[in-house]
N, C-alpha and C positions, 0 to 999 in steps of 0.2 A: 504494500500500500504506500509506503514511503517513496517508492520508485516513481509513482505517478506524479509526485510533486516536481520531479525533474523532467519526466517524459512529456507531460502535457505542454509546458511552455516551449520546449524544444520543437514539438510537433506543430504548434501554432506559429512559431517563428519560421520554420521551414515552409509551411503552407503560405504564410504571408510573403516570403521571399519568392516563391513560385508564382504567386499572383502578381507581384510587382514585375517580375520578369516577363510575364505574359502581357501585362498592360504596356510595358516598355516596347515590346515587339509590335503591338498594335499601333502605338503612336509613331514608331519609326518606319511604318508602312512596309513591314515584312511580308504581309499577306495580300498585297495588291495585285500581283500578276501571277496567279497560280498556273493558268493555262500556258503562259509564255514559257515558263521554266520546263514544263512537260514537253512542249514542242521543241525546245532547244536541244533536248537530249536526242531527239529523232533526226534532226537535221545534221547532215554531214558537212563539216567545214572543210573546204579544200586546203586551207593552210595547215590543218592538223594531220592531213593524210600524207604518209611517208611512203606510199607505194611507188614502185618504179614504173 
């Protein structure tokens, strides 16, 4: 039971840090172009190709 005195604040602190990291990623516009990143994987760039 004494261990809950330490674990609850640690869990709340880590949850708050995760929430702050998520909110920061929203404000820094990390999720704006989800389809563009998916299409860039499929498009072959000629400068990256080292075939003879």
